[in-house]
N, C-alpha and C positions, 0 to 999 in steps of 0.2 A: 636552620633546619633546628629545630630545641630538643634537648637529649635532656628528659624524664627522669630523673632520679629514680632510684627503689628505697621503698620507705627502711629504716631502720629498725629492726623488730628483734628483743633481748634473744638471746640463745641459740640465732636464725643465724644465715645464713640468705641470702632470695638470688634466683640463678635465674627468673625468668617471668616475662606474664603471659598465665595463659590464659583468660579470660576475661572478658569485659560485662558489670550488670551496669545493670539504671543509680546504683548509688552504690555499685562496689564495684574491686578489684581484685583477681584470683589473682598470686604468689606462685610459684614453682621455687621450694628450695629444700633445705640442707639444715639435721640439730650442729651445730657445732658443737657436735663431741663424738668418740672415737667411730662411732658409728656410721655418720653422715647419715643416720636417716632420712629419706626424702620427705616429705607433707608437701602441703598447698594447704595458702594462707589467702585469709579472705580479708579484704585490709580495706576500712567503711571509712569515709571522712566524715568526722563529726558536727560539723559545716553540714554540712544534710539535709540532716536527723532534725524532725516533728518532732514532738513527741509519738504522735501513733507508730514513726520509722523504730524511733526508737525503742517501743516496747517491741516490735518487729523482730530486734535486734538481741533481750530482751530475750524475749518467748525461745527464739532461735537455738540458739545457747542454753536456756536451761532443757531446750526437750536435746537434745547431743546429746545433754552428760544423762539423760537417761535415760532413751534409744539405744538399746546397745544390742544390734543384732547386726548375722552376715550379712545382709542384704541392704542396711543402713549404711551411712558415711560417723566411723569413727571422727566424735572429737577427739583433739590432742589436747587438746590446753585455748588457753582465752585469755588475753594482754592487752593493755592500752599505755595509748599516748595521749600528750594531752590533742593532736589533731586523729589518733585516727585510735578503729574500734579493731581486732586481729582476732580471726576466729583457726584457727589454729587445727585441721582434717588431716585423715590418712590422704595418701596423693590416688589418685587413679590416671591411673599413665596412659588409660584409650582417649580421652577426654569424652562429651559428651553424646549421649544417644542418638542427638539429631546431628552430630556429626558421624558419629557411625552411621547412621543410614545413608546418608547425602552423601561419603564416599563407596557405600558397597552400590550403590544406583535403589535396592531392595531388601532385604534378608527374605529363605528358606524358607518356609511352615514349620523348619525340622528346630531352629536358630529365634523362632520370635515365641514357641511353645516355649526353648527352655526357658527364654527373657520371657511371660509371660510365668512360668511359673517362681518364678526366682521373685516375681513384682507378688505374689500371692501373698507369699507366704512371708514378708514385707508387711503384707496388706493385713495379711492374718493378726500378724503378729502388732501392730497398730489399733488396731482395730478392736483388738483385746482389751488391749490400753485405752479402748473410746477416742481416738484421734483420729480426725481427718485430715490427713493431708493438706487440702486445699489451692492445691497451687500443681499437681501431676502433670508434668509434659518432656519430651525429649531429654532440653534443655538440662533438666532438673533429676535427669535421671545419669550416672556415672558409671564407668564401666573400665573394668581393673584386666588383663589378662593371667596375670601372673599367679598367685601357682594353677589358676584356671580364670578361663575368663568368665566375668559378676558384671550384673548391676545391682549399683550402692544408691539409692534415692538421698539427696541431699536436700536441700535450700527451706528448710522446717519453717523463714520465717513467718508465714501465714497459716500456720498448721493452729488448731486448734482443738478441742474439744465441746461439738456442737450444743449451742441451750436455748432458747429466748433470749437470752441479757447479751448476746454476743451476731447472732445472725445476719443481724440485721447491717450492721455492721462493717460486715467481711464480700456484702452480698456482691461486688464491681469490683473485688481484689483477687485476682491473677489474670489469664494467660483467656483469653477468649476465643481462638481455632480451639483451645484443651476443655471450654467451664459447661459445666452442664448448661441445656436448656429451663431449667428453672431455676438455676440462680440464676443464671443473665436478665431470666424474663419477666421476674419482677417476682417468684411466684415462694410460695414456703418451700424451701429445703434441708435437705440432714447431708447422713454424712454415704452419700449413695453418687452423689454431687464426683466423687473419685470414680467409682466404678465407671460415670459416662468418658470419665480423662481417658483409664484404662484401652475401652473403645478405640478411642478415638490415634491411642498412640497403637495400640496394638492394631488397625489402619495400615497406620505410617509405616511403622513396619514390614508390614507386607505386600504397597504395592508403592513407597519412597513416596507421596506424599504425604498429608490432612483435606480432607474432604470437603474446609474450605476455603485450600490455600485463598484463592484471587479472590474473595468476599471483600467489601468491610465491613464496620459494625453492622451497618443496615442491612446488608446484604442475608449474613451472618442470619440477626436479629426476623428477616423477615418467614425466612425459611425456617426459622425454630416454630415461629408465632404457626404458619401454617401445617408444619409437621413435616413437609416435602422430605419422604424417607432418604435417605444416602441411600441412593447405588453405588454397588460395587465394578468398580468397572469392566466392562464385558471382557478384554484375556485374562482375568479372577481366573490362575490353577491353582486352589486353593479348595482341603477335603471336606467335606459337608461337616465334622467336626466341627476341623474351624473355622467352618462359616456360621455354623450354630452360635456361639460362642461371642462371635464376633457381633453381628445380629439383637442374638442377647443383652449387650454391654449398650448397643446404637438405640435405643427404647424413648421416646421421647419422653413419655411419663416414667416420673422415678417407682412407681408401684408397677410398672410392667415388663423394667426392668429387672435385671435376676438379681439375686439379691449378694449377699458377702455370703454365704455361707454355702447359695449356689452353686453361685466362681469357683469359692474352694474345692469344688466338691464335685467341682466339672471334667467330661470325663479327655476335655485339651488338656484341658492345666494335667490332668494326670500326678497329682503333686505326692503320687507313695511311688511314684517313678525315678524319682524325681535327684538328681547327681551329687552323693554325702559319700564319703567314706566307706561305711554303711551300710549303702548299697550294688556300692560296688563290690565288697565281701558276699552280699551276697549275688551276684550275676554271681561269682565266680562257683559256690557253692553248688548254685541251682546248672550247671553247665557242668560240673563233678558230678551230681547223682546223675544228670539226663547220658552221660555220658557209659557211665553203669547200668545202666536200665538200656541201652542201644548192645551192650553187651551181651548184655543176661535175656534179651530177645524182647521186652518189653515196653514198645514200643508206644502203643497208647498213650503209658505213663513217662516214656519221656520226652513225647513233642511234645504240652504245655511246659515244659520246664526250660526244652528249650524258648520258647514263641516267649513265657518269661524274662528268661537272662535277654535276650536279643531287646523291649523294654525299657529295659535297665542300661544294655548297653549304648541306643541311640542316645543317653541325655546325658554321659561320660562323651561322647564325641560330639557334640555340639557344645562343649567348657574346654576342651579337651585343644590344645595349645600351640605343641608341642607339634612339631608337622611331622613327626617321622611318626611318633606315641597313636596320632593320630590316625597316619591312613594306617597303624595294625587294628588299630580298634578296628576302625573300616573296614579291612581282609576280612575280619571274626565277622566280623556281620554279617557280609558276605557270606563268609562261606555257612553257615550255622544258621542264613535263610535257604539258602540254598537248600538246604539236610530240611530244612521245617519247612518245603512241595516235597521236597524222596517222600518224607512219614508222616506227611498227609495221605498222598499218596496208595502207601500201604497198607495207614487204619482204614481208610475211604474201599479197599481193595481193591484199586487200581494198579497194580504193580507188587513188582516181590521185589524184600528190600534189596537194596547195590552198596557199596562200598564206596563205590565214587560214578557219581550220578555226571551226566553227560546234558541237559535243558537247553537250549534256546534262552535270551536273555531275551525279557520284556525290552517294550518301544520303554526306554526312557525318560522317569519321569524328574517334577526339580530333588528331587532330594537325592537319583539314582543320578543323576549330573553333579551332584555335589560331590558324591563318595568321588565319582569318577577325578571331578578336579583334586580328593585330597591324596588317589592315590598315585597318580600326577605331580606332589608337588618337587619331586625329586628331578623330574623332570623335568626343565625348567623352556623349552621347544614345544614340549606341548600344553601345559599349563599356559604358552603364549597363545600356543592356536587355540583354548576349547574359549580361553578372556574374550580370545576377540567374536568366536562362532556366539559369543552369551552377546555382544556387547548388537550383533546383527538380529539376535531375539529381541535385544530389549528393543533396540529402530521398528522390528518390526512391528509391536508393543504400543507402537506411536502411529504407528504410522507410513512412518514417511520407507516404505515401502524400494524405493531404488533402493535407500544408504544399508539397509537390511540384506539383499542381495550383493551387493561389494561387501559387506562383513561377510559375508556368508561364503562363499568364491577364495577367498583370501584363507578365510579360517580352514577348506578345505584347502587349498592347494599346499597350509602346511602339515595339516594332517593326513592327508592323505598317503605322501613318503611314509610318513614314521610311519604306516601303522604294520610295511609291508618286513617294518624291523623290529619290530615291539613281538616279543619275548610271546609263545605261549603260554595263556594261562585271565583272573576274570582281572585282569588289567585291557588285556587283548582285549577277551569278548565283550566287553563297554566300550570302548574306543568305537571299536565296528559300527555295534548301533547307536552307538551318537553322532560315526557318520553318516552314516545310513539315517537320520528322522534330518538330516544335517540337506545335505543331495539330496531327498525330494521336497525337503522345503526351499531350497534353493530350486527344485526343476519350475515347481509349482509357482512361485517370485516373478523365473526368469518369462513366464509366459504371459503373467499377469503386467510385468512394465511394457512387454514388447506387444498386448492386441490394442 
C-alpha cells in the first residue's frame, strides 16, 4: 500500500484530504498561527494544465477575489510552487450539497425553500454583476453549519460574462445532468442556463435524485430534443407554490422559462422573510406588537402580525443548528400557529376568544413531522422510533411495501409504549397524531401484503 504524502503549503498544515475533482484535490488545513484557523486548500498540479485549463484557474482566482458575498465561498489566499497551484478558501464543515442530500435521502420542502432563498441571493449578486456561473450543481454548492446552516457557491472555473465572443468555447463545459437544453443542443444560450441548473438542483433536493440520473448522454439529448416533460414522482408531496417554481424553472425553451427577476420575486422563494439578524429583530417586534394588541382586544389587528412573525420564524428554524434552540423555536412557532387559528375564528365570528384553547391537531404533514423530530431531539428513544418509521415511508415511496410494513411495525413497537409516559403538551399531541397515521398506514399495507 502506497501512502501519498500531502503537499507542502507555506503557512498551513494540511490535516486531511476532503475531496477529489477531475484535475484537483481539496484538503482541510489549519493556519500555522496562534489562532489555528481552519481552511480548505484546492491543490492543482501544474503538469495537468493546458492553456484553457490554466485560464480557468486564473479566472476562478480572479472571480473569488472579487466575489465577496455571504453565500459565495470566500477566497483567503493564493499560492504556488514549482509543481502546484494552491487556492485557499474558507472551510465548509458540512461538505457539499450532494453529500448532504445522500445523507438525508431527500430534504423537507421547508429546508429546500431556505436553500433556494440563499441560492437566489447569491445569484442576484452574480446576475447584478453580469456573471453566469455555468456549472451549478450540488457538488459545487458547499455547506457550513456554524453559526447557522448556509450554502456557499463554489468552483467558478467556468464562470464568465457571456458574450458572442466566448459563448461557443464554453458550450460543452459543465455537467450533463445539470446542463440547460439550449446549451447541450448547440443552440443560442445566455445566463438563463443557470436557472435551469437551479431547477434540477431543486428537483434533486426535493426527491433525492436528479431527473436524468439513469440516462447516458444520448438518452438525455433525445429527451431534450423531443422536449419530453420532466415528470414529478407520483408520491411528490409538495405545495403548489413549490411545484409552480419547479415547473417554471424546468422549461426547455429559455423564453418560456422563468426569468431572473421573476425568480427572485417568486412567492416560494419569499426573499422578504429570509433569515437575517435584522429579520429576527423584526419578528420579535411583531410578536411584541401582536401581544399588546391582544391585551387591548384588537384581534383583527394582532392576527396579521402573528402571521407575519411566523413566516420569519420558519426561516430561522430551518437554519438553526443548535438542537435546543431549534426545538424552542419550533415550539414557539407551534404555539403561535395554534393561537392564529383561534384568532381567525374570533375575527370570523365563529368563537369567543379564549386564553387557553385546546383543539385536535391536523394530520401530520412533512413539515409537522420535522417539527416533531426537532422537538424530540433530546429524547433519543423517540427520535429512533421516528427515524425507523420515516425509513418505512421511504420504502413505501419506492414501492417496497413489505419492507415498509416491517419498518412501520417496528417504529410503532418503539413509540406506542413511550406515548403512555409522555407528559401532556404539544409534543405528546403530535406524537399521538404521528402514531395514529402510521397505525392506519400499517393496517392498510398489511391488508395489501396479505391479499
